[in-house]
C-alpha positions in Angstrom: 5.3 221.7 136.7 1.8 222.4 137.5 -0.4 224.5 135.2 -1.3 227.6 137.1 -4.4 228.8 135.0 -6.1 225.8 137.0 -5.3 227.0 140.3 -8.4 227.7 142.5 -10.0 229.1 139.1 -12.5 227.0 136.5 -10.7 228.4 133.4 -12.4 228.9 129.9 -10.3 228.1 127.1 -10.9 229.4 123.4 -10.6 226.3 121.6 -8.4 226.0 118.2 -10.1 226.5 114.8 -8.4 226.9 111.8 -9.0 230.1 109.9 -10.7 231.4 112.8 -8.3 231.8 116.0 -5.8 234.1 114.6 -4.2 236.3 116.1 -6.6 238.9 116.1 -9.5 237.0 117.1 -7.5 235.8 120.1 -6.9 239.5 120.7 -10.5 240.3 120.6 -11.2 237.3 122.7 -8.7 237.9 125.8 -10.2 241.0 126.3 -14.0 239.5 125.8 -12.7 237.4 128.7 -11.3 233.7 127.6 -8.6 232.8 130.1 -6.3 230.9 128.1 -6.2 230.7 124.4 -5.0 228.2 121.6 -3.6 229.0 118.0 -4.8 227.5 115.0 -2.9 223.8 114.8 -0.1 223.3 112.6 1.6 220.5 111.0 4.6 218.8 112.5 5.4 217.8 109.1 4.9 221.5 107.9 7.2 222.7 111.1 9.7 220.6 110.0 9.9 221.5 105.8 9.2 225.1 106.0 8.5 226.9 109.3 9.3 230.0 107.8 5.7 229.8 106.2 4.1 227.9 109.0 5.2 230.1 111.8 2.8 232.8 110.8 0.1 230.3 112.3 1.1 229.9 115.3 2.8 233.7 116.4 1.0 235.3 119.3 1.2 238.5 121.3 2.3 238.7 124.7 -0.9 239.6 125.9 -2.6 236.5 124.6 -0.5 234.4 127.4 -1.6 231.9 128.7 -1.4 230.3 125.2 -0.8 227.3 123.9 0.3 226.3 120.3 -1.4 222.9 118.9 0.6 220.6 116.7 -0.6 217.5 114.5 1.1 214.7 113.5 1.4 210.6 113.1 5.2 210.2 113.6 6.4 210.5 117.0 9.9 211.7 116.1 8.8 214.3 113.7 6.3 215.7 116.4 9.0 215.6 119.0 11.0 217.4 116.6 8.5 220.0 115.2 7.8 220.7 119.3 11.5 221.8 120.1 11.3 224.1 117.1 8.3 225.7 118.4 9.1 226.0 121.6 12.4 227.3 121.1 11.6 230.3 118.8 8.3 231.3 120.4 7.7 229.8 124.0 4.1 228.8 124.3 2.7 228.2 127.8 1.9 225.0 126.7 2.0 222.5 123.6 -1.2 220.9 123.0 -1.3 217.4 120.5 -4.5 217.6 118.2 -6.0 214.0 118.2 -9.6 215.1 117.7 -9.5 216.9 114.2 -12.5 215.5 112.4 -11.5 217.2 109.1 -10.4 214.6 106.3 -7.0 216.7 104.9 -5.9 215.9 108.5 -7.3 212.6 109.5 -6.2 211.6 105.8 -2.6 211.8 106.9 -3.2 210.1 110.2 -3.3 213.0 112.3 -6.2 214.2 114.1 -8.9 212.4 115.3 -7.4 208.9 113.3 -5.1 208.2 116.1 -7.9 207.1 118.3 -7.7 204.4 116.4 -4.5 203.5 117.1 -4.1 204.9 120.9 -0.6 203.0 121.4 0.7 205.6 118.5 -1.0 208.5 120.2 0.7 207.5 123.4 4.3 207.3 121.7 3.5 210.8 119.8 2.6 212.0 123.3 5.5 210.9 125.1 7.9 211.6 122.4 6.9 215.1 122.5 6.8 215.4 126.5 10.3 213.6 126.7 11.7 216.2 124.2 10.4 219.6 126.2 10.9 218.3 129.6 10.9 220.9 131.7 11.1 223.6 129.0 7.2 223.5 128.4 4.3 221.7 129.6 2.7 219.2 127.3 -1.5 219.2 127.0 -3.9 217.0 124.2 -6.8 217.0 122.9 -9.3 214.2 122.1 -12.7 212.9 121.0 -14.7 210.4 122.5 -13.4 207.9 119.8 -13.5 207.1 116.2 -17.7 206.2 116.2 -20.1 205.0 118.8 -18.5 201.4 118.5 -15.0 202.4 119.2 -15.5 204.5 122.6 -11.3 204.8 123.4 -11.5 208.3 125.6 -11.4 206.8 129.2 -8.4 204.7 127.9 -6.9 207.5 126.3 -6.9 210.1 128.7 -5.1 207.2 131.2 -2.2 206.5 128.7 -1.9 210.0 128.3 -1.4 211.0 131.6 0.9 207.7 131.8 3.1 209.2 129.9 3.2 212.9 131.4 0.4 214.7 129.6 -0.6 217.1 131.9 -3.7 218.1 130.6 -6.7 216.5 128.3 -9.3 218.5 126.6 -12.3 216.3 125.7 -14.8 216.7 122.8 -17.6 214.9 123.6 -18.2 213.4 120.6 -17.0 210.8 118.0 -14.9 211.7 115.1 -17.9 210.1 113.2 -20.7 212.3 114.5 -18.2 215.5 113.2 -20.2 218.0 114.9 -23.9 216.9 114.5 -25.8 215.2 117.7 -25.1 216.5 121.6 -22.0 215.8 123.1 -21.7 213.4 125.7 -20.9 215.2 128.9 -21.4 212.1 130.9 -18.5 210.7 129.2 -16.3 213.8 129.7 -17.3 213.7 133.6 -16.3 209.8 133.4 -13.3 210.5 132.1 -12.3 213.1 134.4 -12.6 211.4 137.1 -10.3 208.7 136.1 -7.4 210.8 136.3 -5.5 213.2 138.5 -4.7 215.6 135.5 -7.3 218.4 134.5 -9.5 217.2 132.1 -11.3 220.4 130.0 -14.8 219.8 128.4 -15.3 220.9 125.2 -18.9 220.9 123.0 -22.4 222.5 123.2 -20.8 225.3 125.5 -23.3 227.7 124.2 -24.4 230.0 127.2 -23.3 231.0 130.6 -25.7 228.4 131.8 -24.0 225.5 130.1 -21.0 226.7 131.7 -22.0 227.2 135.3 -23.6 223.5 134.6 -20.0 221.6 133.5 -18.9 223.3 136.6 -21.1 222.4 139.1 -22.4 218.8 137.6 -19.3 217.5 136.4 -15.7 216.8 137.5 -14.2 218.8 134.7 -11.7 221.3 135.3 -12.6 224.0 132.9 -14.4 224.0 129.6 -13.7 225.2 126.1 -15.5 227.1 124.0 -15.3 227.1 119.9 -18.4 227.5 117.9 -20.3 229.7 119.9 -17.0 231.9 120.5 -17.5 232.3 117.0 -20.2 233.8 116.9 -20.4 235.9 120.3 -17.1 236.3 121.7 -18.9 238.0 124.8 -19.6 234.5 125.9 -16.6 234.3 127.7 -17.4 237.6 130.1 -20.9 236.7 130.3 -20.2 233.3 131.7 -17.5 234.5 134.1 -19.5 236.8 135.2 -22.4 234.4 136.1 -20.0 232.2 137.9 -18.9 234.8 140.1 -22.1 236.5 141.0 -25.1 234.4 140.0 -25.9 237.1 137.5 -26.0 237.1 133.6 -24.9 240.1 132.1 -27.0 240.9 129.1 -25.9 240.6 125.5 -23.9 243.3 123.8 -26.7 245.8 122.0 -27.4 245.7 118.3 -25.2 248.8 117.9 -22.3 247.1 120.0 -22.3 243.8 117.9 -21.9 246.2 114.6 -19.2 248.1 115.9 -17.7 245.1 117.2 -17.5 243.6 113.7 -16.3 246.9 112.3 -13.5 246.9 115.0 -12.4 243.2 114.0 -12.1 243.8 110.2 -10.3 247.1 110.9 -7.7 245.4 113.4 -7.6 242.4 110.4 -7.1 244.9 107.8 -4.3 246.6 109.8 -2.6 243.9 110.8 -1.8 242.6 107.4 -1.9 239.1 108.6 -3.7 237.6 105.6 -2.6 240.3 102.8 -4.2 243.8 101.4 -7.5 244.6 102.3 -9.5 242.7 99.3 -7.7 239.6 100.6 -8.3 240.2 104.4 -12.3 240.8 103.7 -12.3 237.5 102.2 -11.3 235.7 105.2 -13.3 237.8 107.3 -16.5 237.0 105.1 -17.3 234.3 107.4 -16.4 235.4 110.4 -19.2 238.5 109.3 -21.7 236.2 108.8 -21.4 234.6 112.3 -21.5 238.0 114.3 -24.3 238.5 111.8 -26.6 235.9 112.8 -29.4 237.1 114.7 -29.0 240.7 114.5 -32.7 242.2 113.5 -32.6 242.6 110.4 -29.6 241.5 109.0 -30.4 238.3 107.4 -31.6 240.2 104.0 -28.0 241.5 104.1 -26.6 238.0 104.2 -25.5 238.0 100.6 -23.8 241.5 100.4 -21.9 240.1 103.9 -21.0 237.1 101.7 -19.3 239.2 98.8 -18.1 242.0 101.0 -14.7 243.5 99.4 -13.6 246.7 101.4 -14.5 248.3 104.7 -16.5 251.2 103.0 -18.3 248.7 101.6 -18.8 247.2 105.1 -19.5 250.2 106.8 -22.6 250.8 103.6 -24.0 247.3 104.8 -24.4 248.0 108.3 -25.5 251.2 108.3 -29.2 250.2 108.3 -29.0 248.0 111.0 -28.0 250.9 113.5 
């Protein structure tokens, strides 16, 4: 079951980010040129125990395709059963296993990057999900380089995952110990990509169109995944795609265009009621608005107000002087 988004293309993935890649943000990133989207992750145990509550984190629109739903867990049988529930209910284009998340609440449950300390367990989890889904849905996995600098295991991990039928692996070029500090090791990502026949997607420190082109031309990765840079500037996808196509880098949006984007995202979030009423939605939007405002001339003195904004009208008033 080949993954068609790799056919004669270097796909740009939107990284799965908890609290960020909700349906509204995914819609905006798709419009901005992202080729492949992923949802926020969901716990396999949460799916099994309360699917009706957790389903909202992974629901998507048809226009989001191709799209993957990401799960995390530490029990092979539970991961497989949760994957089956998700695939039967929502029919994503692929099911992604999270073996890279570094946050304590995930690692503490022996999920995410803690699996890099036990590659046989990671292999059993992936194998169980692949076996359960069969030809119904491809399985992919996201990993980091290892738990820490003394236990780099990504080369072994990609081979193990390929051996059990995983069809693509995304590698964040940092260890769990690094969290998001230091530099991503693209030499190691490249080494892993050359070890296996399945596509390897590179992730980490992709912040400009030039970074995308460098990854394409200087490594063996089949695509790149963009996370934090997309949080600040979703237009990185369109700018990168044009650079790959023509060699020209389009300018960033103007300040008024960025401000219009902030307001549009906020309106869409309120109208969707994904988070609840307007006040609850605005609380959820504050971090997004602060990310978008970064670098906009004159926005620094307004950041405290953005961190407390509680309505669309108030946001319009805050941004008005910047136009």
